[in-house]
Structures are given as C-alpha cells and as structure tokens.
C-alpha positions in Angstrom: 54.1 170.0 16.9 56.1 167.9 19.4 58.4 166.7 16.5 59.3 170.3 15.5 60.1 171.2 19.1 62.4 168.2 19.5 64.2 169.0 16.2 64.7 172.6 17.3 66.3 171.6 20.6 68.6 169.1 18.9 69.7 172.0 16.4 70.4 174.3 19.3 72.6 171.6 21.0 74.6 171.2 17.9 75.2 174.9 17.6 76.3 175.2 21.1 78.6 172.2 20.8 80.2 173.7 17.7 80.8 177.0 19.5 82.3 175.1 22.5 84.6 173.0 20.3 85.9 176.1 18.4 86.6 177.8 21.7 88.5 174.9 23.0 90.4 174.6 19.7 91.4 178.2 20.0 92.4 177.8 23.6 94.6 174.6 22.9 96.1 176.4 19.9 98.0 178.6 22.4 100.7 177.7 24.9 98.8 179.3 27.9 95.7 177.3 27.1 97.4 174.0 27.0 99.2 174.6 30.4 95.9 175.7 32.0 94.2 172.3 30.9 97.2 170.3 32.4 97.1 172.2 35.7 93.4 171.7 36.1 93.6 168.1 35.4 96.4 167.5 37.9 94.5 169.4 40.6 91.4 167.3 40.1 93.5 164.1 40.4 95.1 165.2 43.6 91.8 166.2 45.2 90.3 162.9 44.3 93.2 161.0 46.0 93.0 163.0 49.2 89.3 162.5 49.4 89.6 158.8 49.0 92.3 158.6 51.8 90.2 160.7 54.1 87.1 158.5 53.6 89.1 155.5 55.0 89.7 157.2 58.3 86.0 158.1 59.0 84.3 155.5 61.4 81.4 153.7 59.9 77.9 154.7 61.0 77.0 152.9 64.2 73.4 153.6 64.2 72.5 150.3 62.4 75.0 148.3 64.4 73.8 149.5 67.8 70.3 148.9 66.8 71.2 145.4 65.7 73.2 144.7 68.9 70.3 145.9 71.1 68.1 143.3 69.5 70.7 140.4 69.4 70.2 137.3 71.5 73.0 136.0 73.8 72.8 132.4 74.9 72.5 132.0 78.6 75.4 129.4 78.8 77.6 131.8 77.0 76.7 134.5 79.5 77.6 132.2 82.2 80.9 131.4 80.9 81.7 135.1 80.4 80.6 135.8 83.9 82.9 133.1 85.2 85.9 134.8 83.5 85.1 138.1 85.2 83.5 139.7 82.2 80.2 140.4 84.1 79.3 141.0 87.7 75.5 141.5 87.6 72.8 141.0 85.0 69.0 141.3 85.0 67.3 138.9 82.5 64.1 139.7 80.8 62.1 138.9 77.7 63.6 141.9 75.9 66.3 144.4 76.5 69.9 145.2 75.5 73.4 144.4 76.5 74.7 147.7 77.7 77.9 148.8 79.5 80.9 146.9 80.7 82.7 146.8 84.0 85.2 149.5 84.2 87.5 147.6 86.4 87.2 144.2 84.7 90.2 142.7 82.8 88.8 142.4 79.2 90.0 139.8 76.8 88.9 140.9 73.3 89.1 137.4 72.0 86.8 135.8 74.6 83.5 136.5 73.0 84.8 135.3 69.6 86.2 132.1 71.1 82.9 131.4 72.9 80.8 132.0 69.8 83.1 129.8 67.8 82.7 127.0 70.4 79.0 127.6 70.4 78.8 127.3 66.5 81.1 124.1 66.5 78.9 122.5 69.1 81.9 122.1 71.6 82.0 123.1 75.3 85.1 123.1 77.4 83.2 123.3 80.7 83.1 120.2 82.8 79.8 118.3 82.3 79.8 117.4 86.1 80.4 119.8 89.0 81.9 118.0 92.0 82.5 119.6 95.5 83.2 118.5 99.1 80.6 119.1 101.9 81.6 118.9 105.5 79.1 118.8 108.4 79.6 121.4 111.2 78.5 121.1 114.7 74.7 121.4 115.0 74.3 120.8 111.2 71.8 118.3 109.7 72.6 116.6 106.5 69.8 118.2 104.7 71.0 121.7 105.9 74.6 121.0 104.9 73.5 119.9 101.4 71.2 122.9 100.8 73.9 125.3 102.0 76.3 123.7 99.4 73.8 124.3 96.5 71.6 121.3 96.5 67.9 122.1 96.1 65.9 121.4 99.1 63.7 118.8 97.3 66.9 116.9 96.1 68.5 117.0 99.6 65.3 115.7 101.3 64.9 112.9 98.8 68.5 111.8 99.0 68.4 111.7 102.8 65.2 109.6 102.8 67.0 107.2 100.5 70.0 107.1 102.7 67.9 106.3 105.8 67.0 102.9 104.3 70.7 101.6 104.4 72.4 103.8 107.0 71.4 105.3 110.3 71.6 109.1 109.8 71.7 109.6 113.5 75.2 108.2 113.4 76.5 111.1 111.3 78.7 113.5 113.3 80.3 116.9 112.8 83.4 116.7 110.6 81.9 114.0 108.3 82.7 114.8 104.7 80.6 114.1 101.6 81.5 114.1 98.0 78.6 115.6 96.1 78.3 115.9 92.3 75.9 118.1 90.2 74.8 118.4 86.7 75.3 122.1 86.0 72.1 124.0 85.4 71.3 124.6 81.7 69.2 127.6 80.3 67.8 128.6 76.9 69.1 131.5 74.9 67.7 134.7 76.5 68.2 138.4 76.2 70.1 140.0 79.1 70.5 143.5 80.3 73.9 143.9 82.0 74.1 146.5 84.7 77.1 146.4 87.1 76.1 148.1 90.4 79.0 148.5 92.8 77.2 146.7 95.7 75.4 144.0 93.8 77.4 141.1 95.4 76.8 142.4 98.8 73.2 142.9 98.2 72.8 139.3 97.1 74.5 137.9 100.3 73.0 140.3 102.8 69.8 138.2 103.6 71.7 135.1 104.7 69.4 132.8 102.9 70.5 129.5 101.4 72.2 129.9 98.0 70.5 129.1 94.8 70.7 125.5 93.5 73.9 125.0 91.4 72.3 122.3 89.4 70.7 118.9 89.4 72.0 116.6 92.2 73.5 113.4 90.8 75.2 111.7 93.6 76.5 111.8 97.2 79.2 109.5 98.7 81.0 109.2 101.9 82.9 106.8 104.2 81.8 106.6 107.8 84.6 104.2 108.5 87.8 103.3 106.6 86.3 100.0 105.6 82.8 101.3 104.8 81.5 103.2 101.7 78.1 104.6 101.4 76.6 106.2 98.1 73.4 107.8 96.9 72.7 108.2 93.3 70.0 109.6 91.1 68.2 107.1 88.9 66.9 107.6 85.3 63.4 108.4 86.7 64.8 111.1 88.9 64.5 109.2 92.2 67.4 108.4 94.5 68.8 105.0 95.6 71.4 104.4 98.3 74.0 101.6 98.6 76.1 100.5 101.6 79.4 98.7 100.5 81.7 97.0 102.8 85.4 97.0 101.6 87.0 93.6 101.4 89.8 93.7 104.0 93.0 91.7 104.0 94.8 90.5 107.1 98.6 90.9 107.3 100.8 89.5 110.2 103.3 91.7 112.1 106.1 90.5 114.3 107.2 93.3 116.5 109.2 93.9 119.6 111.4 96.2 121.6 113.6 96.7 124.6 111.7 98.3 127.6 113.4 101.5 128.8 110.6 103.0 131.0 107.2 101.2 130.4 105.8 98.5 128.2 103.2 100.8 126.7 105.7 103.4 125.6 108.1 100.9 124.2 105.4 99.2 122.3 104.2 102.5 120.8 107.7 103.4 119.8 108.0 100.0 118.0 105.0 101.1 115.9 102.4 98.7 117.5 98.9 100.1 117.4 97.5 101.3 120.7 94.6 98.9 120.7 97.1 95.9 120.3 99.2 97.3 123.2 96.2 97.4 125.5 95.2 93.8 124.7 98.8 92.7 125.3 98.7 94.4 128.7 95.6 92.5 129.7 97.1 89.2 128.5 100.0 89.6 130.9 98.0 91.2 133.8 97.6 87.9 135.6 101.3 87.0 135.4 103.1 90.3 135.5 102.9 93.2 138.0 103.7 96.1 135.5 104.6 98.3 138.5 107.1 96.1 140.2 108.2 93.3 137.8 109.4 95.4 134.9 112.9 96.9 134.8 114.8 98.8 132.2 116.4 96.3 129.8 113.5 93.9 129.8 112.1 93.1 126.4 109.0 91.8 124.6 107.8 90.4 121.4 104.3 90.1 119.8 102.8 88.4 116.8 99.5 90.0 115.7 97.4 90.5 112.6 95.8 93.7 111.4 93.3 94.2 108.6 94.0 96.6 105.6 91.8 98.0 102.8 92.6 97.2 99.3 94.5 100.4 98.9 96.7 99.7 102.0 95.0 101.7 104.7 94.9 100.2 108.2 91.2 99.4 109.1 90.8 97.4 112.2 92.6 95.2 114.7 92.9 91.5 114.3 94.1 89.2 117.0 97.3 88.6 119.0 98.6 85.1 118.2 101.6 85.1 120.5 103.4 87.4 122.9 106.5 87.0 125.2 108.0 89.2 128.0 111.6 88.6 128.9 111.9 89.8 132.5 114.9 89.7 134.8 115.1 86.0 135.8 112.0 84.7 133.9 110.3 84.5 130.6 106.6 84.6 130.2 105.3 83.4 126.7 101.6 83.1 125.9 99.8 81.6 122.9 96.2 82.3 121.8 94.0 79.2 121.6 90.2 78.7 121.4 89.2 75.3 122.7 85.6 75.8 122.2 84.3 77.8 119.2 81.3 78.9 121.2 83.4 80.5 124.0 86.0 83.3 123.8 89.6 82.4 123.1 92.1 82.3 125.9 95.8 82.6 126.4 97.9 79.6 127.4 101.6 79.1 128.3 103.8 76.7 126.3 102.5 73.7 128.4 98.8 74.5 127.9 98.2 76.2 131.3 95.8 79.1 131.1 97.3 82.5 131.9 94.1 83.6 133.7 93.8 83.3 137.4 90.9 84.2 139.5 92.3 87.7 140.3 94.4 90.2 138.5 97.6 91.5 140.0 96.6 95.1 140.1 93.1 96.7 139.5 94.5 99.9 138.1 96.9 100.6 135.2 100.2 102.4 136.0 99.8 102.3 139.7 102.6 102.9 142.4 102.1 101.2 145.7 102.2 104.0 148.3 101.4 101.9 151.4 101.7 98.1 151.9 99.8 95.6 154.0 100.6 95.6 157.8 101.0 97.8 160.9 101.6 101.4 160.1 101.2 104.9 161.6 97.8 106.3 160.3 98.4 109.8 158.9 94.8 111.0 159.8 94.1 109.3 163.1 97.6 109.9 164.5 98.4 106.5 165.8 99.6 103.1 164.6 97.1 100.4 163.5 96.8 97.5 161.1 96.6 98.6 157.3 94.4 95.6 155.9 95.1 96.3 152.3 97.5 98.0 149.8 97.2 101.7 148.6 97.9 102.6 145.0 98.8 106.3 144.4 96.8 107.4 141.3 95.2 110.6 140.3 91.5 111.3 141.1 89.4 109.8 138.2 91.7 106.8 137.3 89.6 103.9 136.2 89.4 101.0 138.7 88.8 97.6 137.4 87.3 94.5 138.9 90.1 92.2 139.8 87.9 89.1 139.3 84.4 88.1 138.1 81.6 88.2 140.6 78.7 89.9 142.1 78.7 93.4 143.8 77.6 93.0 147.4 78.1 96.6 148.5 78.3 100.0 146.7 78.0 103.0 149.0 79.6 104.9 151.8 81.4 102.8 154.4 83.0 104.7 157.4 86.6 105.7 156.8 86.6 104.0 153.3 84.5 106.7 151.8 82.8 105.5 148.7 83.3 101.7 148.7 82.7 98.7 146.5 82.9 95.0 147.5 82.7 92.1 145.0 82.1 88.4 145.8 83.9 86.1 143.5 82.7 82.8 145.1 84.8 80.0 146.8 85.2 82.4 149.8 87.1 85.2 147.9 86.1 88.8 147.9 87.7 92.1 146.7 87.2 95.6 148.2 87.8 99.0 146.7 87.8 102.2 148.9 88.2 106.0 148.7 86.4 106.2 145.3 85.3 109.4 143.6 82.4 107.8 141.8 80.9 104.6 140.6 80.8 103.4 136.9 77.2 103.3 135.3 75.3 100.2 136.2 77.3 99.4 139.4 75.0 98.8 142.5 74.4 96.0 144.9 73.5 92.9 143.1 75.1 93.7 139.7 77.3 91.2 138.0 80.8 92.3 136.8 83.4 90.4 134.8 87.1 90.5 135.4 88.8 93.7 134.0 85.5 95.6 133.9 85.6 99.3 135.0 83.6 99.5 138.2 84.5 102.9 139.7 87.0 105.7 139.6 89.7 106.5 142.2 89.3 109.5 144.5 90.1 111.0 147.9 86.9 110.3 150.0 86.8 109.1 153.6 89.8 109.2 155.9 92.3 109.9 153.2 95.1 112.5 153.0 95.5 112.3 149.2 94.0 110.7 146.0 94.7 107.0 146.0 92.9 103.6 145.7 92.7 101.3 148.8 92.5 97.6 147.6 91.8 94.6 149.7 91.4 90.9 149.2 89.3 88.9 151.7 89.4 85.1 152.1 86.5 83.8 154.3 85.8 87.4 155.3 89.4 88.0 156.6 91.7 90.5 154.9 94.9 89.0 153.5 98.1 90.5 151.9 97.1 91.0 148.1 100.8 90.6 147.2 101.2 87.1 148.8 97.6 85.6 148.5 97.4 82.3 146.5 94.6 82.3 144.1 93.1 79.6 141.9 94.5 79.5 138.3 92.7 79.0 135.1 92.2 75.7 133.2 94.9 73.3 132.0 94.4 71.7 128.6 94.4 68.0 128.3 93.5 65.2 125.8 92.6 66.4 122.2 92.5 70.0 123.3 96.2 69.8 124.4 97.2 68.0 121.2 95.5 70.6 119.0 97.1 73.4 121.0 100.6 72.0 120.8 100.1 71.6 117.0 99.0 75.2 116.7 101.8 76.4 119.0 104.3 74.7 116.6 102.7 76.5 113.6 103.1 79.9 115.4 106.7 79.3 116.4 107.5 78.4 112.8 105.9 81.6 111.5 107.8 83.7 114.1 111.1 82.2 113.1 110.5 83.1 109.4 109.5 86.7 110.1 111.9 89.6 110.7 111.3 91.5 113.9 110.0 95.1 113.5 111.6 97.3 116.1 111.4 100.9 115.0 108.6 103.3 114.5 108.2 104.5 110.9 110.2 107.8 110.6 108.0 110.9 110.7 104.7 109.2 111.3 102.7 107.6 114.1 100.6 105.4 111.9 101.0 101.7 111.5 104.2 100.6 109.8 103.9 99.8 106.1 105.6 96.4 106.3 103.3 93.6 105.7 104.0 89.9 105.0 
C-alpha cells in the first residue's frame, strides 16, 4: 500500500516537471520571454548585493557582550593603575558586580586598557617596586604621628620607633627634621569592582580628618640628625625592625685665611669666609693681649691657620682647631701658636718665645663695648655733684652677656646700693673684679659658685643709680679699686726645658706650612658657606 502511494507521488512530480519544462521552453522560444528572464536575474543579483552591504553597517548584538563584561574579573593592580591615570575616581569593591559607567569629565585613552592587559599577560609591570617619600616633622608632632600621617601603618610606625630608641634618643628630634621613608606598594588579588563616580566622593573621604590608609608595607626610614651622622631603620626578613647609627668618617683640611680690617675683626673675618665659630675662638685668643675697642684701627690686618672637618662628599661638618693666628696692629704685631704641653690639660696659646697669652684678667668683660666713662673724678649725672668714679663704664645694650674677667669664686651676687644688681668675684692673690647695674644673673651664679675666665656670669642692664644701660666694671687689689686700664696683672706660664724645645719645633712646622699655603682673602661669591678651597 505504501509502495503504491510513493510511486503515485513520483509519477505526479514527473508530470508537473514536464509541464513546467514545456512552459519554460515555450517562454524562452519568444523574445519577450528571454528578456523577462534576464531582467529578473539582474534584479535578484542587485538586491543580494545591497542586502550584503547593509548587513555590514548593522552593530553586532551587545546582549552577549554586556553579559560577559558584567561577569568579567578586573585585576586589582590593573584597576589601581587605571585610577592613577585618571580613569577612575571612585570604586566600590565586592564579591560580585559589574564595571559600569565612566567619568564624563575624564580624559580617556582608548589604548590604556589594552596596554595594561598586555603588560599583565606578559608579566611586566612599569610601576616602581618601591615607593619613596620625604616626611618632615612639624611643631608638636611625634615621630609616630608624622609617620602614620604619611601612610605608614600604626603598627609599623610604633615598631620602627621602638627599634630607633635603642640607638638614638628620640627626644632629641625637633620640628623640621626630615626622614626618607620607603614602602613596598600594597598588593591585592584579582577582584570584581563596581565603578560609581559620585561628584563628592573625594571630599567625603577626606572630611573626617582621620589618618590616611596605609600606602603599603614600611621597608625603611633614614635621616641625618647632623651633617656627620646617619641613622637608619630597616625591616628584616622576619618582619621586625632594626636600627643602625652610623658616624661618617670626616677629613680635616687646613685653611690659611686673612684680611685687612676696615671696621671690626669679626666683620672682616666673616667677609674672608672664616666660619663664625673660628672667629669667636680667635677673638678669645687675643682677648688678653688686644683691646678690641681701642687697639684696632682701620688698615690693621690679621691671618689665621685653622683646620675644619668635612664629610666624604665635601660638606663642612665641624670646627677643628686654630693652629696659629697673628694680628698686625699699628706699631706692634701679636702672633700666637697653639700648643698643648700636657695631654691631660687643655691646650694654650703662646707667643713666639713660649710665653702664654693668658693673663689673670681679660682686657674687657664684654664684646664690642665702648667706654663711656673712665676711671677718676667726674660729675655724677644722677647725684648732681663731682665724686670719684672707681671703675670704667662700657656702653652696651640691656641684655649684653657679661663675662668673668678671671677665674675665681663669687663672693657676692645681689643688690648693692647704687650699683643695682651686682656681682663680685675673688680671683685670689688679692685680686677681685666687680660688675654693676646688671639686669639679671646667669643660671647658677650665686655666692660661693666657682666661675672660669670668659664664662657668662650676668647680663648688662640699667639698675641702681644709672642714667642709661651700661656695665660698670671694677678691679680691686687688696680691696682697693684701681684703674682697670693701667693695672698690672700676673701673666700666664712661660715654657722651659723640654716643653720649650717641643714648642719651638712645632712652631717651625707651622711656619713652614703657612709659607707653603696661599692666603684666602675673599668670601665665595654668592654664598656665606665655608669656602670650597681645601689643601
């Protein structure tokens, strides 16, 4: 039954095919039929070409792409790099989500993501492996607080300071001290992030004023409390911290400097490029032989040979010693050499013959003083009549440091009639010095205290019977006031025997060194630092 039905269907198909073939043959046998076939074929070809071109302009379906993008994972480090380039302002991170939106006002580099992904696949990373920054302590800061504000975690900051305290007194740290701090940047796993750029996100994050989030793992801290001193703190392999205190090896260099004095020794020395601490020592050297107020005149000159210590990179670190100095004054020359007869005692300065420059008393007990009233009879400006002035007055501003003219013991420190605030020092052998009209006493100065020559004992003022700020200075010999400008005082020691032979040999060595060195006379142009010239 089934075979007869299939045979019948096949017969019907053949009949219909023959009818269609005869109809087509009849149509193609005429001219109109052939043109109709050609026209229909051309129309079909043109329609197919137009359809193919139109298909190329239609965007592909984004439904599957969007779904895939919503489920993609973006490595956290890649996100940080994009954020650093301004491609993201704010992101919330969660276990799932999507990357949606983009900042409307951000400059977008279409190749940034491709380049970052290429670096990620290649295993390369152009970011620095260590983050370094400078931290400076402000007034009122603690080191722990300054570090945490710079991005160090509280735990790392505390541990580092504990390690530092083992090698350095942290109480010595002062405002303005700078520290070089290094971090290992934070690393995170690949996470999904949802990007949402709220307009006030940055302000919201900073509004609470709390310490910033740690920027990474603290690796090291280093600083230099002095030019010749380096301190470092470093993380060890077990995560703890260890501190080291390193002293730089300093090199001593000699300088031979000098100048002509136009106004004062101090100003001329500074203009010659001599460090201030060397100038002060030089003034103290000559304070027993030279009265800087009355003996120095324009046209006088000086020279000094001193050494100074420098760091390996050439930075001046600290003062050395003055080996020799000379002042050429009108009518006389004062030359002094440093020599230390006893290694257990301080060095002293001697003239060319081995006589100590020190005397029992200094010429003047204040620096830069002008004598406003001498020793003798005078009209007293307060009492209104003439009487004996038993000392000399130095016109100096209130608060000028007053030095002990000699070594001894304070026998009085207090009010004394017209002297106002008053100090008297007993130097022994019948010699005493007195200081009046003081504004205040130096710390530790009281009856019975021992003072050394040149020590600051008080400050000038305007107390007692005084018409203006000045220092009244007296020298007493066997309790009688004498003229300080004419008094004869004992001089220091004179070398002899082996000490003198050793001194003369050392003096010859210094003279030879001076003769071989050029004289530095000008301050380095455009700077007030030590001159660069070194031997």
